[in-house]
MIBADO-245079 format. One record per residue: x, y, z of N, C-alpha, C in turn; residue in one letter. Coordinates in steps of 0.2 Angstrom, whole numbers, padded with zeros to 4 digits, always signed. Example, Ala and Ser with C-alpha at 12.3 -4.5 7.8 and 13.67 -1.06 7.14 Angstrom:
BEGIN
+0066-0028+0039+0062-0022+0039+0066-0016+0039A +0064-0011+0035+0068-0005+0036+0064+0000+0039S 
//
This chain:
BEGIN
+0006+0079-0165+0000+0078-0160+0005+0070-0155M +0001+0071-0149+0003+0067-0147-0004+0063-0142S -0003+0056-0142-0011+0054-0140-0004+0050-0133H -0008+0049-0126-0005+0044-0121-0007+0044-0115D -0007+0037-0113-0010+0033-0109-0005+0028-0108H +0001+0026-0105+0005+0021-0102+0004+0019-0095G +0000+0025-0092-0001+0019-0084-0010+0018-0084H -0016+0022-0089-0022+0021-0089-0025+0016-0085A -0023+0010-0086-0026+0005-0086-0022-0002-0078H -0016+0003-0075-0012+0001-0072-0020-0002-0066G -0025+0002-0064-0029+0000-0058-0033-0007-0063G -0033-0008-0070-0038-0009-0073-0031-0019-0071I -0026-0017-0072-0023-0024-0073-0021-0027-0065R -0023-0024-0061-0024-0027-0054-0028-0031-0053A -0033-0026-0055-0038-0028-0054-0040-0038-0059G -0036-0036-0063-0037-0044-0067-0033-0052-0063E -0029-0046-0058-0027-0052-0055-0031-0055-0049R -0036-0050-0048-0039-0052-0042-0049-0054-0046H -0047-0056-0053-0056-0055-0055-0059-0061-0051K -0054-0067-0050-0055-0073-0049-0058-0073-0045G -0056-0067-0036-0061-0068-0029-0069-0064-0030R -0067-0060-0037-0070-0056-0036-0077-0058-0042L -0077-0060-0044-0081-0070-0047-0087-0071-0041L -0081-0075-0038-0083-0080-0033-0090-0076-0030V -0086-0069-0028-0089-0066-0023-0095-0061-0024A -0096-0060-0033-0101-0058-0037-0109-0065-0036F -0102-0072-0035-0110-0077-0038-0113-0078-0030A -0110-0078-0026-0110-0080-0016-0116-0074-0018V -0114-0067-0017-0119-0062-0016-0126-0060-0019V -0125-0063-0029-0130-0064-0032-0133-0069-0029A -0133-0076-0030-0137-0083-0024-0141-0079-0020V -0136-0079-0016-0140-0076-0009-0145-0069-0008F -0146-0065-0013-0150-0058-0014-0157-0062-0017M -0158-0068-0021-0162-0072-0022-0166-0073-0017V -0162-0078-0014-0162-0081-0006-0166-0075-0003V -0164-0068-0001-0168-0066+0005-0173-0063-0001E -0173-0061-0006-0179-0060-0010-0187-0063-0007V -0185-0070-0010-0189-0075-0008-0190-0075-0001V -0185-0075+0003-0189-0077+0013-0189-0070+0013A -0190-0065+0012-0193-0059+0015-0203-0059+0012G -0204-0062+0004-0211-0063+0005-0213-0068+0009F -0209-0075+0011-0214-0077+0012-0212-0076+0020V -0210-0075+0024-0206-0071+0029-0214-0065+0031A -0214-0060+0025-0217-0055+0026-0216-0049+0029N -0210-0049+0027-0203-0044+0031-0200-0038+0026S -0203-0033+0029-0201-0027+0025-0192-0027+0022L -0192-0029+0028-0182-0028+0030-0178-0032+0027A -0180-0038+0027-0178-0043+0024-0176-0042+0014L -0183-0038+0013-0183-0035+0003-0179-0030+0005L -0179-0022+0010-0173-0019+0010-0169-0021+0009S -0164-0026+0012-0158-0028+0015-0160-0031+0007D -0161-0035+0003-0162-0037-0005-0160-0033-0009A -0165-0026-0010-0164-0021-0011-0157-0019-0012G -0153-0018-0005-0145-0016-0005-0140-0020-0006H -0143-0027-0007-0138-0033-0011-0135-0031-0017M -0144-0029-0018-0145-0028-0027-0136-0024-0030L -0137-0017-0024-0133-0013-0028-0124-0014-0028T -0125-0022-0023-0121-0027-0022-0118-0030-0029D -0121-0035-0032-0124-0037-0038-0123-0033-0043V -0126-0028-0044-0123-0022-0051-0116-0019-0050V -0116-0017-0044-0108-0016-0043-0102-0021-0046G -0104-0027-0041-0099-0032-0044-0098-0032-0053M -0104-0034-0056-0107-0034-0064-0102-0028-0066A -0103-0024-0063-0098-0018-0066-0090-0017-0065M -0092-0022-0059-0083-0020-0061-0081-0027-0065A -0083-0035-0062-0078-0037-0068-0080-0036-0074L -0085-0032-0081-0086-0029-0084-0081-0027-0085A -0078-0022-0083-0074-0015-0085-0067-0019-0085A -0067-0025-0080-0059-0027-0082-0060-0032-0085I -0066-0034-0089-0067-0039-0093-0065-0038-0101Q -0070-0028-0103-0066-0025-0106-0061-0022-0109L -0058-0022-0103-0051-0018-0104-0046-0024-0104A -0048-0032-0106-0042-0036-0104-0043-0038-0111S -0049-0035-0115-0049-0037-0124-0043-0033-0129R -0040-0028-0125-0038-0027-0128-0035-0025-0136G -0040-0026-0140-0043-0022-0147-0049-0020-0148S -0050-0017-0152-0057-0014-0150-0060-0013-0157Q -0068-0014-0160-0070-0013-0166-0068-0006-0167R -0065-0007-0176-0065+0001-0179-0070+0008-0178R -0075+0005-0178-0081+0009-0178-0082+0012-0166H -0079+0007-0162-0079+0011-0156-0071+0012-0155Q -0070+0018-0154-0064+0021-0156-0064+0021-0150T -0067+0021-0146-0065+0022-0136-0068+0014-0132F -0069+0008-0138-0070+0003-0136-0078+0006-0132G -0080+0000-0127-0087-0002-0121-0087+0003-0114L -0079+0005-0112-0079+0008-0106-0085+0011-0106Y -0091+0013-0108-0095+0018-0106-0102+0012-0102R -0101+0009-0106-0106+0001-0104-0106+0003-0097L -0100+0004-0093-0101+0004-0086-0104+0010-0083E -0100+0015-0086-0110+0021-0084-0113+0020-0084I -0117+0017-0091-0123+0015-0093-0128+0010-0086L -0123+0005-0085-0126+0001-0080-0127+0007-0073A -0123+0010-0073-0123+0013-0065-0129+0017-0064A -0128+0019-0071-0139+0025-0071-0142+0021-0070L -0141+0012-0072-0146+0011-0072-0147+0004-0066A -0143+0005-0062-0143+0003-0057-0147+0008-0052N -0145+0016-0053-0146+0020-0048-0156+0020-0049A -0158+0022-0056-0160+0020-0058-0167+0016-0053V -0164+0008-0053-0167+0002-0050-0166+0005-0045L -0162+0007-0041-0163+0009-0034-0168+0015-0030L -0167+0017-0034-0175+0023-0033-0180+0016-0030F -0184+0014-0035-0189+0009-0035-0190+0007-0032G -0186+0006-0030-0184-0001-0024-0185+0002-0015V -0179+0007-0016-0183+0015-0010-0187+0016-0008A -0192+0016-0017-0197+0019-0015-0203+0017-0014G -0201+0009-0017-0208+0003-0015-0207+0001-0009Y -0202+0002-0004-0203+0001+0002-0204+0007+0006V -0203+0012+0003-0207+0018+0008-0213+0017+0007V -0216+0018+0003-0222+0012-0001-0226+0007+0005Y -0224+0002+0004-0226-0002+0009-0226+0001+0017E -0222+0001+0020-0219+0001+0025-0225+0008+0026A -0226+0014+0023-0232+0018+0026-0239+0012+0030V -0237+0008+0025-0248+0006+0025-0245+0001+0031G -0236-0002+0031-0237-0009+0039-0238-0002+0045R -0238+0002+0046-0234+0007+0053-0240+0006+0057I -0247+0008+0054-0252+0006+0057-0256+0002+0059G -0253-0005+0052-0257-0010+0055-0252-0018+0052D -0247-0018+0056-0242-0021+0051-0243-0029+0053P -0241-0030+0051-0243-0038+0048-0240-0045+0052P -0240-0049+0053-0237-0055+0055-0230-0056+0053E -0225-0056+0054-0219-0058+0052-0213-0063+0056V -0216-0067+0050-0212-0075+0055-0203-0074+0057E -0204-0073+0062-0196-0070+0065-0190-0076+0064V -0193-0082+0067-0187-0088+0063-0185-0088+0059G -0189-0087+0054-0185-0086+0047-0180-0082+0043L -0182-0073+0044-0182-0069+0045-0173-0067+0049L -0173-0069+0054-0167-0070+0058-0162-0076+0057L -0165-0080+0052-0159-0089+0049-0157-0083+0044V -0164-0082+0038-0159-0076+0030-0156-0071+0033V -0156-0067+0039-0153-0062+0039-0145-0064+0044A -0146-0071+0047-0139-0071+0050-0135-0075+0045V -0140-0076+0039-0133-0082+0032-0132-0076+0029L -0136-0071+0029-0135-0065+0024-0127-0059+0024G -0127-0060+0031-0123-0058+0035-0117-0062+0033L -0117-0072+0035-0112-0074+0033-0107-0073+0025A -0114-0071+0021-0115-0072+0012-0109-0065+0012A -0112-0058+0015-0109-0055+0015-0101-0052+0018N -0099-0056+0023-0092-0056+0026-0088-0063+0020L -0088-0066+0018-0087-0069+0011-0084-0067+0008V -0090-0064+0005-0088-0059-0001-0080-0053+0002A -0084-0048+0009-0080-0045+0012-0072-0047+0012F -0073-0053+0015-0062-0056+0017-0061-0058+0008F -0064-0058+0002-0064-0059-0001-0059-0053-0009L -0062-0050-0006-0064-0043-0010-0058-0036-0007L -0056-0040+0001-0051-0034+0006-0045-0034+0002R -0041-0040+0000-0033-0039-0005-0033-0035-0010E -0039-0037-0014-0040-0033-0022-0041-0027-0020G -0044-0023-0014-0049-0018-0015-0039-0014-0015A -0037-0016-0012-0032-0012-0010-0026-0009-0015Q -0027-0013-0021-0023-0012-0028-0027-0008-0032E -0035-0009-0034-0039-0008-0038-0043-0003-0035S -0046+0002-0037-0049+0007-0037-0061+0004-0040L -0057-0001-0045-0065-0003-0046-0067-0010-0044N -0059-0014-0039-0062-0019-0032-0066-0013-0031V -0062-0010-0029-0065-0006-0021-0071-0005-0018E -0072-0004-0028-0080+0001-0026-0083-0003-0024G -0082-0013-0027-0088-0016-0025-0087-0020-0020A -0080-0017-0016-0077-0020-0008-0082-0017-0004Y -0083-0009-0006-0085-0005-0002-0094-0007-0001L -0097-0007-0008-0105-0009-0008-0105-0015-0003E -0100-0020-0003-0100-0025+0000-0102-0023+0009V -0096-0021+0010-0097-0017+0018-0100-0012+0020L -0105-0009+0015-0110-0006+0019-0117-0009+0017S -0117-0015+0013-0124-0021+0015-0121-0024+0020D -0114-0026+0023-0114-0030+0028-0116-0025+0035T -0115-0018+0036-0121-0015+0041-0127-0017+0040V -0129-0015+0033-0135-0016+0032-0141-0026+0035A -0135-0029+0035-0138-0035+0038-0140-0036+0045S -0132-0034+0047-0135-0031+0056-0138-0028+0056V -0140-0023+0053-0147-0019+0057-0155-0025+0054G -0154-0027+0051-0160-0033+0047-0159-0039+0052V -0153-0041+0057-0153-0044+0064-0153-0040+0070I -0152-0034+0070-0157-0032+0076-0162-0030+0076V -0165-0030+0071-0174-0030+0070-0175-0033+0073G -0173-0037+0069-0177-0046+0073-0175-0050+0078G -0171-0047+0080-0169-0048+0088-0175-0046+0094V -0176-0037+0091-0179-0034+0095-0188-0036+0094V -0192-0041+0089-0195-0041+0086-0197-0047+0090L -0191-0051+0091-0192-0058+0096-0192-0056+0103Q -0190-0055+0104-0189-0049+0111-0195-0046+0114L -0198-0042+0110-0202-0037+0111-0210-0038+0108T -0210-0041+0102-0218-0042+0098-0218-0035+0096G -0216-0031+0095-0215-0025+0090-0215-0024+0083F -0220-0026+0080-0218-0030+0074-0219-0023+0068E -0220-0018+0070-0219-0011+0067-0208-0011+0067W -0207-0014+0071-0200-0012+0069-0197-0016+0063I -0200-0022+0061-0198-0022+0056-0198-0018+0050D -0206-0012+0050-0208-0008+0045-0201-0005+0048A -0199+0001+0051-0194+0004+0053-0189+0000+0050V -0183-0004+0052-0180-0007+0051-0178-0004+0042V -0185-0010+0039-0185-0007+0031-0182+0001+0028G -0187+0003+0032-0188+0010+0029-0178+0013+0032V -0179+0013+0036-0170+0015+0037-0164+0012+0031A -0168+0004+0031-0163+0004+0023-0163+0010+0017I -0169+0010+0018-0172+0010+0012-0169+0020+0011G -0171+0023+0016-0168+0027+0014-0161+0029+0018L -0157+0025+0018-0151+0025+0018-0147+0023+0011W -0155+0019+0006-0151+0017-0001-0153+0024-0006I -0156+0027-0005-0158+0034-0006-0153+0039-0008L -0147+0042-0005-0142+0047-0004-0137+0041-0008P -0136+0036-0009-0131+0032-0011-0133+0034-0019R -0140+0030-0019-0144+0031-0026-0144+0037-0032A -0143+0043-0025-0144+0047-0030-0137+0049-0032W -0133+0050-0028-0126+0051-0029-0123+0045-0034S -0124+0040-0035-0122+0035-0040-0125+0039-0047L -0131+0040-0048-0134+0044-0052-0132+0050-0056G -0130+0054-0051-0127+0061-0054-0119+0057-0056A -0113+0054-0051-0108+0053-0057-0111+0051-0064R -0113+0045-0065-0116+0042-0072-0117+0048-0075A -0123+0052-0074-0125+0059-0079-0118+0064-0082V -0116+0063-0077-0109+0067-0074-0104+0065-0080R -0102+0060-0081-0099+0055-0085-0101+0058-0090I -0107+0054-0092-0112+0053-0100-0112+0060-0102L -0113+0067-0098-0114+0073-0103-0106+0077-0103V -0099+0071-0101-0094+0073-0103-0091+0079-0100Q -0094+0079-0094-0090+0086-0087-0084+0086-0087A -0082+0091-0084-0076+0089-0083-0074+0087-0073A -0070+0081-0073-0069+0076-0070-0068+0080-0062P -0073+0079-0057-0072+0086-0050-0069+0086-0048P -0066+0087-0045-0058+0090-0042-0054+0094-0049G -0056+0092-0051-0050+0094-0056-0052+0102-0058L -0045+0105-0058-0045+0113-0057-0042+0114-0064D -0047+0118-0070-0046+0118-0077-0042+0124-0079L -0043+0129-0073-0041+0135-0073-0032+0135-0074D -0029+0130-0068-0024+0129-0063-0022+0125-0068A -0025+0119-0074-0022+0116-0077-0020+0119-0084L -0025+0127-0086-0022+0129-0094-0016+0132-0087E -0017+0136-0084-0010+0138-0082-0003+0135-0081G -0005+0129-0078+0001+0124-0079+0005+0122-0088D -0001+0122-0092+0001+0121-0099+0002+0130-0102L +0002+0135-0099+0005+0139-0101+0010+0142-0101C +0013+0140-0096+0017+0143-0090+0023+0137-0095G +0024+0133-0097+0028+0129-0102+0032+0131-0107L +0038+0129-0104+0044+0136-0110+0042+0136-0117G +0040+0139-0118+0041+0141-0128+0033+0144-0130G +0028+0140-0123+0022+0138-0126+0019+0145-0123V +0013+0149-0130+0013+0157-0129+0008+0157-0126V +0000+0152-0128-0006+0150-0126-0010+0143-0127E -0015+0143-0121-0018+0133-0124-0026+0138-0124V -0028+0134-0131-0038+0136-0131-0038+0129-0135H -0043+0125-0134-0051+0118-0132-0046+0114-0130D -0045+0117-0125-0043+0114-0119-0051+0107-0117L -0052+0102-0116-0057+0100-0114-0053+0093-0108H -0057+0092-0106-0056+0087-0100-0062+0082-0098A -0062+0078-0097-0070+0073-0098-0068+0066-0094W -0071+0061-0092-0070+0056-0087-0076+0050-0091T -0070+0046-0096-0069+0042-0098-0076+0036-0099L -0073+0035-0092-0077+0028-0087-0073+0030-0081T -0074+0025-0075-0071+0025-0070-0063+0026-0067S -0061+0031-0064-0054+0029-0067-0049+0030-0073D -0054+0032-0078-0050+0035-0083-0052+0042-0085M -0048+0046-0084-0049+0055-0086-0045+0056-0092E -0047+0058-0094-0042+0061-0101-0046+0071-0105V -0040+0071-0107-0038+0078-0107-0035+0079-0115V -0039+0087-0121-0035+0085-0125-0035+0095-0126S -0029+0098-0130-0030+0106-0129-0022+0105-0136A -0027+0112-0137-0019+0114-0143-0014+0117-0139H -0006+0118-0140-0005+0120-0137-0001+0126-0141L -0001+0132-0142+0003+0137-0146+0008+0142-0145V +0013+0138-0150+0021+0138-0147+0024+0143-0152V +0029+0145-0148+0034+0151-0154+0039+0146-0159T +0039+0150-0166+0042+0146-0172+0048+0142-0169P +0051+0142-0165+0058+0140-0163+0058+0134-0158E +0054+0136-0154+0050+0132-0148+0052+0122-0152T +0055+0120-0148+0056+0112-0149+0048+0108-0148D +0044+0104-0155+0037+0104-0151+0038+0097-0147H +0043+0093-0149+0042+0085-0147+0044+0089-0138H +0049+0091-0137+0051+0094-0128+0045+0097-0126G +0041+0102-0130+0035+0104-0125+0027+0099-0125V +0029+0092-0128+0026+0085-0128+0026+0081-0123L +0033+0083-0124+0036+0077-0120+0034+0079-0110D +0033+0087-0109+0034+0091-0102+0028+0092-0102Q +0023+0094-0107+0014+0093-0103+0012+0085-0104A +0018+0081-0104+0015+0072-0105+0013+0074-0097R +0020+0074-0093+0026+0070-0089+0022+0077-0086D +0019+0082-0085+0014+0089-0081+0010+0084-0080L +0004+0084-0084-0002+0083-0083-0005+0075-0078L +0002+0070-0080+0005+0066-0075+0005+0067-0070R +0010+0070-0069+0011+0067-0062+0007+0078-0056S +0003+0081-0060+0003+0088-0056-0007+0085-0055Q -0007+0081-0063-0016+0083-0059-0018+0077-0062H -0012+0070-0063-0017+0064-0061-0019+0062-0067G -0016+0063-0072-0020+0062-0081-0017+0060-0083I -0016+0053-0086-0013+0048-0090-0016+0047-0098D -0021+0050-0098-0023+0050-0105-0026+0055-0109H -0020+0059-0113-0020+0063-0117-0019+0066-0124A -0021+0069-0129-0022+0071-0136-0020+0078-0135T -0015+0078-0135-0012+0087-0138-0009+0089-0144L -0011+0094-0146-0010+0095-0151-0004+0103-0150Q +0002+0101-0152+0006+0108-0154+0006+0112-0162V +0004+0120-0159+0004+0124-0168+0008+0131-0166E +0010+0132-0169+0017+0139-0170+0009+0143-0173P +0013+0146-0167+0009+0156-0170+0008+0158-0172D +0012+0156-0178+0010+0159-0184+0005+0157-0188T +0001+0152-0188-0004+0145-0188-0012+0151-0188H -0016+0151-0191-0022+0154-0194-0028+0151-0193E -0032+0152-0191-0039+0148-0192-0040+0140-0186G -0036+0141-0183-0041+0134-0178-0043+0138-0174C -0041+0144-0172-0046+0147-0166-0054+0146-0168A -0056+0148-0176-0061+0150-0177-0067+0144-0177E -0062+0138-0173-0069+0131-0173-0069+0128-0169I -0065+0131-0160-0065+0132-0156-0073+0129-0154A -0072+0125-0147-0078+0123-0145-0079+0119-0139W 
//
């Protein structure tokens, strides 16, 4: 039996090198998210509140990235936690998705009431906070840009900040239009636009988290092709009990039983299978059991 994860944490090690910048970006965005929430209520601006909700995705996304780096850097794990605490990142992602649906729902509900009877919005405060919010996003953007080239984990946080930068620009545009035209309904329209932009991202995030939690095969992994490639190895006559799942982001796992002829070199089959999984299917972590074709009883308990 072989158990291999030689390159599983390459991206996480790269993330460790940029942990300091990620932490600073997290602090900047988290502090300003609170500022935007307070200013949104004070200025009576739905657009600011929507952008604050969008900033929440950045905060949670960076928190998950930091958590993944921290948990991976511990090295050791408790005996009863055989896969470590990597799934905490996925649980946090699911919680984030649920929270985002709540934020988007609140924004749309408020907007319905405001379209016909828009309240007075303090445009000056809205514009000042929106510009400062854009500045905060740009700071985080430049802090994470380098790390995003090396680590998928950091790249996820980087993309969150990038999308929120666009949302901040939308709030500023809405504020300028309100200042020049006096159309108070524009604030609600911008708020709804940001809220509707959040919804598909929340749905996608939640769907990915649920897919991982139910241990479905990673999207894009062709199990038929994978099984065929393993069966094509020299000496392998059958593959069964094939399972593939995602442990957490950027960590995919495969387990399988490889049935071989009695004269086959087991060590050679393990090496070939490991190299095949890594080079052709991008799987670095695999548990493989090699058994002779004269062995009986294994298939009876397969699931």
